[in-house]
C-alpha positions in Angstrom: -8.3 -13.5 -4.8 -6.9 -16.9 -4.4 -3.7 -18.8 -3.8 -2.0 -22.2 -3.1 -2.0 -24.6 -0.2 1.7 -24.5 0.1 4.1 -21.8 -0.9 6.3 -22.2 -4.0 9.8 -23.3 -3.0 11.2 -19.7 -3.6 8.8 -18.5 -0.9 10.0 -20.8 1.8 13.5 -22.0 1.1 15.1 -18.7 2.3 12.6 -17.6 4.9 15.3 -18.1 7.5 17.2 -15.2 6.0 14.9 -12.7 7.8 17.4 -10.5 9.6 18.0 -10.8 13.4 16.0 -8.0 15.1 14.9 -7.2 18.6 12.0 -9.3 19.8 8.8 -8.8 17.9 7.2 -8.0 21.2 9.0 -4.6 21.0 7.3 -3.9 17.7 3.9 -5.2 18.9 4.1 -3.0 22.0 4.9 0.1 19.9 2.0 -0.6 17.5 -0.3 -1.2 20.4 0.7 2.1 22.0 -0.2 3.9 18.8 -3.4 2.1 17.8 -5.7 4.9 18.8 -3.7 7.5 16.9 -3.1 5.4 13.9 -6.9 4.5 13.7 -7.8 8.2 14.0 -5.4 9.0 11.1 -7.1 6.3 9.0 -10.5 7.7 9.8 -9.3 11.2 8.8 -7.9 10.1 5.5 -10.9 8.0 4.6 -13.2 10.9 5.3 -11.9 12.8 2.3 -14.2 12.1 -0.6 -11.5 12.0 -3.3 -13.4 10.7 -6.2 -12.2 11.7 -9.7 -15.1 14.2 -10.0 -14.1 16.1 -6.9 -10.9 18.0 -7.7 -11.0 19.9 -4.4 -11.1 16.7 -2.4 -8.2 15.2 -4.5 -6.1 18.3 -3.7 -7.0 17.9 0.0 -6.0 14.3 0.0 -2.7 15.0 -1.8 -1.8 17.6 0.8 -2.7 15.2 3.6 -0.4 12.6 2.2 2.4 15.0 1.6 2.2 16.3 5.2 2.0 12.7 6.6 5.1 11.7 4.7 6.9 14.8 6.1 5.8 13.8 9.7 7.2 10.3 9.1 10.7 11.8 8.2 10.4 12.3 4.5 11.7 15.9 4.5 11.6 16.2 0.7 8.0 15.1 0.3 6.5 17.3 -2.4 3.9 17.5 -5.2 4.6 17.0 -8.9 2.0 18.3 -11.3 1.3 18.3 -15.1 -1.5 20.1 -16.8 -4.6 19.9 -14.5 -4.0 16.3 -13.3 -4.1 15.5 -9.6 -0.7 15.8 -7.9 1.8 13.0 -7.6 3.2 13.0 -4.1 6.9 11.9 -4.0 9.3 11.5 -1.1 12.4 9.6 -0.2 14.0 8.6 3.1 16.6 6.3 4.4 20.0 5.2 3.1 21.5 1.9 1.9 22.4 -0.1 -1.2 18.8 -0.9 -2.1 15.8 1.2 -3.0 12.2 0.2 -2.4 9.5 2.1 -4.3 6.1 2.3 -2.7 3.6 2.7 -5.5 0.3 3.9 -4.0 -2.7 6.1 -4.6 -5.1 8.3 -2.7 -8.0 8.5 -5.2 -11.0 6.2 -4.7 -13.8 4.7 -6.7 -17.2 6.5 -6.7 -19.3 5.5 -3.7 -22.6 5.1 -5.5 -25.1 3.6 -5.0 -25.2 5.4 -1.7 -28.5 3.8 -0.6 -26.7 0.4 -0.3 -24.3 1.7 2.4 -25.2 0.8 6.0 -23.2 3.9 7.1 -22.2 6.9 5.0 -19.1 6.1 2.9 -17.2 9.1 4.0 -18.0 8.9 7.7 -15.7 6.0 8.6 -17.4 3.7 11.1 -15.8 0.9 13.2 -18.0 -1.9 14.2 -17.4 -5.6 15.1 -13.7 -5.2 14.6 -13.9 -3.7 11.1 -13.7 -0.2 9.6 -16.2 0.7 6.9 -15.5 3.5 4.5 -15.0 4.1 0.8 -11.3 3.5 0.0 -10.3 2.0 3.3 -9.2 -1.2 1.5 -8.5 0.3 -1.9 -6.2 1.9 -1.2 -6.1 4.3 1.7 -5.6 1.7 4.4 -2.7 0.1 2.5 -1.2 3.5 1.7 -1.3 4.7 5.3 -0.1 1.5 7.0 3.1 1.6 4.8 3.8 5.2 6.1 3.0 4.3 9.7 5.3 1.2 9.3 8.2 3.6 8.6 7.4 5.3 12.0 7.2 2.0 13.7 10.5 0.8 12.2 12.4 3.9 13.3 10.9 3.7 16.8 11.9 0.0 17.3 14.8 -0.8 15.0 16.3 2.6 14.2 16.9 4.4 10.9 15.9 2.8 7.6 18.7 0.5 6.2 17.4 1.1 2.6 16.1 4.0 0.6 12.3 4.1 0.6 10.7 6.2 -2.1 6.9 6.8 -2.2 5.0 7.5 -5.4 1.5 8.4 -4.4 -0.8 9.3 -7.3 -4.4 10.6 -7.6 -5.6 8.9 -10.8 -5.0 5.2 -10.3 -8.8 4.5 -10.4 -8.9 6.3 -13.7 -6.1 4.3 -15.3 -3.2 6.5 -14.3 -3.4 8.6 -17.6 -0.8 11.2 -16.5 1.6 9.1 -14.4 4.1 8.6 -17.2 4.3 12.3 -17.8 4.6 13.0 -14.1 7.4 10.5 -13.7 9.2 12.0 -16.7 9.6 15.2 -14.7 12.2 13.4 -12.6 13.3 10.2 -14.5 15.3 8.9 -11.5 12.0 8.3 -9.6 11.7 4.9 -11.2 15.2 3.8 -10.4 15.1 1.1 -7.7 15.5 -2.6 -6.8 11.8 -3.5 -6.4 8.3 -2.0 -5.9 5.8 -2.5 -3.1 2.6 -2.1 -5.1 -0.8 -1.0 -3.9 -3.1 -3.3 -2.1 -2.7 -6.8 -0.9 -5.0 -9.5 0.5 -5.5 -12.5 2.8 -7.4 -15.5 1.4 -10.3 -17.4 3.0 -7.8 -19.6 4.9 -5.9 -16.7 6.3 -2.9 -17.1 4.0 -1.2 -13.9 2.7 -1.6 -13.5 -1.1 1.5 -12.0 -2.7 0.6 -10.8 -6.2 3.6 -10.3 -8.6 1.7 -8.4 -11.2 -1.6 -7.2 -12.6 -3.6 -7.2 -15.7 -3.8 -4.2 -18.0 -7.0 -2.4 -19.0 -8.8 -0.9 -21.9 -11.9 0.9 -20.7 -14.3 2.1 -23.4 -17.4 4.2 -23.6 -19.9 3.3 -26.3 -22.7 5.3 -27.9 -25.2 4.7 -30.7 -28.1 6.8 -32.0 -30.7 5.3 -34.3 -33.3 8.1 -34.5 -33.7 11.8 -33.9 -36.2 11.2 -31.0 -37.7 8.5 -29.0 -40.8 6.8 -30.5 -44.0 5.0 -29.3 -43.2 1.3 -28.9 -46.0 0.4 -31.3 -43.5 1.4 -34.0 -41.1 -1.4 -32.9 -42.0 -3.2 -36.1 -40.2 -0.7 -38.2 -38.3 1.9 -36.0 -34.7 1.0 -35.0 -34.1 0.5 -31.3 -30.8 2.0 -30.0 -30.8 -0.3 -26.9 -31.2 -3.4 -29.0 -28.5 -2.1 -31.5 -26.0 -1.6 -28.7 -26.9 -5.0 -27.1 -26.3 -6.7 -30.4 -22.9 -5.0 -30.9 -21.9 -6.0 -27.4 -23.1 -9.6 -28.0 -20.8 -9.8 -31.1 -17.7 -9.3 -28.9 -17.8 -12.6 -27.0 -19.1 -16.1 -27.4 -20.9 -18.3 -24.9 -17.7 -19.8 -23.6 -16.2 -16.4 -22.7 -13.8 -16.3 -25.7 -13.4 -12.8 -27.1 -14.3 -12.7 -30.9 -12.3 -9.7 -31.9 -9.9 -10.8 -34.6 -6.3 -10.6 -33.4 -7.3 -10.1 -29.8 -5.2 -13.1 -28.5 -2.3 -12.6 -31.0 0.1 -11.0 -28.5 -0.9 -13.0 -25.4 2.4 -14.3 -23.9 2.4 -17.9 -22.8 3.0 -18.4 -19.1 6.5 -19.5 -18.3 7.2 -22.9 -16.6 7.7 -21.1 -13.3 4.4 -19.3 -13.6 2.6 -22.5 -14.5 4.1 -24.1 -11.4 3.0 -21.2 -9.3 -0.6 -21.7 -10.6 -0.4 -25.4 -9.8 0.6 -24.6 -6.2 -2.1 -21.9 -5.7 -5.0 -23.1 -3.7 -8.3 -22.0 -5.1 -11.2 -22.0 -2.7 -13.9 -22.3 -5.4 -16.8 -22.5 -3.0 -15.7 -19.5 -1.1 -15.2 -17.6 -4.4 -18.8 -18.4 -5.4 -20.3 -17.8 -2.0 -18.9 -14.3 -1.7 -21.0 -13.1 -4.6 -23.9 -15.6 -4.1 -23.5 -17.8 -7.2 -23.7 -21.6 -7.6 -21.5 -22.0 -10.7 -18.9 -20.0 -12.5 -19.6 -18.1 -15.7 -19.3 -19.7 -19.1 -19.6 -23.2 -17.7 -16.0 -23.1 -16.4 -14.8 -25.7 -14.0 -13.0 -24.8 -10.8 -9.6 -25.4 -12.5 -10.6 -23.4 -15.6 -11.8 -20.5 -13.5 -8.6 -20.5 -11.5 -6.4 -20.4 -14.6 -8.5 -17.8 -16.3 -8.3 -15.5 -13.3 -4.6 -15.3 -13.6 -3.6 -15.8 -17.3 -6.6 -14.9 -19.5 -7.8 -11.5 -20.7 -11.5 -10.5 -20.3 -14.3 -8.6 -21.9 -16.7 -7.2 -19.3 -19.8 -5.1 -19.8 -19.8 -2.6 -16.9 -23.1 -0.9 -17.6 -25.7 0.0 -20.2 -28.0 3.1 -20.2 -31.0 3.5 -22.5 -34.7 4.2 -22.7 -36.8 4.4 -19.6 -35.9 2.7 -16.3 -38.0 4.7 -13.9 -41.0 3.7 -11.8 -44.2 2.5 -13.6 -44.3 1.9 -17.3 -43.3 4.0 -20.3 -43.6 2.1 -23.6 -40.9 3.7 -25.7 -38.3 2.9 -28.4 -35.1 4.6 -27.2 -33.3 6.8 -29.8 -29.9 6.4 -28.2 -28.0 4.1 -25.9 -24.6 4.1 -24.2 -22.6 1.6 -22.3 -19.2 0.9 -20.9 -16.9 -2.1 -21.3 -13.6 -2.9 -19.8 -11.1 -5.4 -21.2 -8.5 -6.7 -18.7 -5.4 -7.5 -20.6 -2.5 -9.9 -20.1 1.2 -9.6 -21.2 2.0 -8.7 -24.0 -1.3 -7.2 -25.1 -1.3 -3.4 -25.9 -4.4 -1.3 -25.0 -3.9 0.9 -28.1 -3.7 -2.0 -30.4 -6.7 -3.7 -28.8 -8.7 -0.4 -29.4 -7.7 -0.5 -33.1 -8.8 -4.1 -33.4 -12.1 -3.3 -31.6 -12.9 -0.6 -34.1 -12.1 -2.9 -37.0 -14.3 -5.6 -35.5 -17.3 -3.3 -35.1 -16.9 -2.1 -38.7 -16.5 -5.5 -40.1 -19.5 -6.9 -38.2 -21.8 -4.2 -39.5 -21.7 -1.9 -36.5 -20.0 1.1 -38.0 -22.6 3.3 -36.4 -21.6 2.3 -32.9 -19.1 4.8 -31.7 -16.7 4.4 -28.8 -13.9 6.3 -27.1 -11.1 4.7 -25.1 -11.2 6.4 -21.7 -8.5 4.3 -20.0 -5.6 2.3 -21.2 -2.9 0.6 -19.2 -0.4 -2.1 -20.0 -0.3 -5.4 -18.0 2.8 -6.2 -16.0 4.0 -9.5 -14.5 7.3 -9.3 -12.6 9.8 -12.0 -11.6 9.2 -14.3 -8.6 12.8 -15.2 -7.9 13.9 -11.8 -6.5 15.2 -10.6 -3.1 12.1 -8.4 -2.5 9.7 -11.3 -3.1 11.6 -13.5 -0.7 11.8 -10.7 2.0 8.0 -10.0 1.7 7.3 -13.8 1.9 9.3 -14.1 5.1 7.7 -11.1 7.0 4.2 -12.0 5.8 4.6 -15.6 7.1 5.8 -14.3 10.5 3.0 -11.8 10.8 0.1 -13.9 9.7 1.3 -17.3 10.9 0.8 -19.1 7.6 3.0 -19.6 4.5 2.2 -17.0 1.9 0.9 -17.8 -1.6 2.6 -16.4 -4.7 0.1 -15.2 -7.3 1.6 -14.5 -10.8 -0.9 -11.8 -11.5 -4.0 -10.3 -9.9 -7.2 -9.7 -11.9 -7.0 -6.0 -11.2 -4.8 -3.2 -12.7 -2.1 -1.0 -11.3 0.5 1.2 -13.0 3.4 -1.2 -12.5 4.3 -1.3 -16.2 5.1 2.4 -16.1 7.2 2.1 -13.0 8.9 -1.4 -13.4 9.0 -2.5 -17.0 12.1 -0.7 -18.2 14.2 -2.4 -15.5 12.0 -5.6 -15.2 11.8 -4.9 -11.5 10.1 -7.2 -9.1 6.8 -5.9 -7.7 4.7 -7.5 -5.0 1.8 -6.8 -2.7 1.8 -7.0 1.1 -1.6 -6.2 2.5 -4.6 -7.0 4.6 -7.7 -7.1 2.4 -10.0 -10.1 2.8 -12.3 -11.9 0.3 -15.4 -10.0 1.5 -13.8 -6.6 1.8 -16.0 -5.1 -0.9 -13.5 -2.9 -2.7 -15.3 -0.8 -5.4 -18.6 -1.8 -3.8 -20.9 -0.5 -1.1 -19.8 -1.2 2.5 -16.2 -1.5 1.7 -14.3 -2.4 4.8 -11.2 -3.9 6.4 -10.6 -6.1 9.4 -8.6 -4.1 11.9 -6.7 -7.1 13.2 -5.4 -7.7 9.6 -4.5 -4.0 9.5 -2.2 -4.4 12.5 -0.7 -7.6 11.2 0.1 -6.0 7.9 1.6 -3.0 9.5 3.9 -5.2 11.6 4.9 -7.1 8.5 5.7 -3.9 6.6 7.7 -2.5 9.5 9.9 -5.6 9.5 10.1 -5.6 5.7 12.4 -2.6 5.4 15.3 -4.3 7.2 14.4 -7.8 5.8 14.8 -6.4 2.3 18.2 -4.8 3.1 19.7 -8.2 4.1 17.9 -10.6 1.8 20.1 -12.4 -0.7 
């Protein structure tokens, strides 16, 4: 994640409109008095291993979220279900002219490889001011602090001056395949004036990053079989190698500069607006820190720092997530694999459509002589990029700057995916992050963690947001 040395004008020109409230010391004192309890709640939630493969754990996490909402004053908190999908937890509280939708999720990425964790992923550990656990950054920490912020707001400032509606799903990490059907059960759930999306981050200079959208995704599983059984590698002169076949198919998708070679892939890419280009110009990009966090000396595809910055926001991707074939165990086994499989994700930008990209992908493989390479689209989600000049964005900018002590950075789009198109697109609602992740947090990786001081700052900012949004012009 990255952002700009100074905030765009829309971020700062109205920061003084943050509503008058009791001294922030009152809020700080309340949060300090609840730190032990709030930390214990975070440990409890993060101990639930709610990966997609564990339906029982997903149900446990859903019930946990429902009961925590009820304890925070959401008397109508309930589960919505379709088919065998994990529950969508919904609940609304407060009153006022505006409605803020909190779009969150309780499912997590798989914790493998387990051997790389310093402490077990579902035994949350606090050390050196950080909490380590799978999902603590993405997204249980952000989910919980938004609920705890409701409690803090009520304790210090009184009842909510806006309606706050939570939509907490259990399939975000799988592409939210059933969210549209779940929301169709109660169409009014997507009616609102803005959405506080999952996650949020602080850059390497301590500046809050306010993301106004996210890329879409097409996630595909590939498979090819070239023989009825594995063969001795001495026959490599004449037996077809499935691993090589799949590697060649993958290599046909992209050139050495990173440009995707699927015909029509870029046809629907929307050009950034002047305002979005201005935001990009204002975004700081700590290129060295971005390289250091993953231990590289230069960016992929020979990209310059400026090219990498632009691509991270405005360009789609083609990424090989993994390949499985042949023998990869200890020692040697000289074999020609009969079959190979792999997974690729395409991160999409407005106005690319995942279904259309899947059709173009099939046509590319057939046209390139890889008709025998099969694939299935396992996830598909539209990209969404919301407006920057909106009351919610200005309110979040004001409370974020107050809490973190530095002007926030507006980011037109993050590199990740969340289901904001389903929630926001019909009304073109603003959506924005307000969170506490840091560049080395390790979301989706071993030793995922958050810095607890950032957690408390984000909680304070969110507690102030509910009133700030009510009065923001």
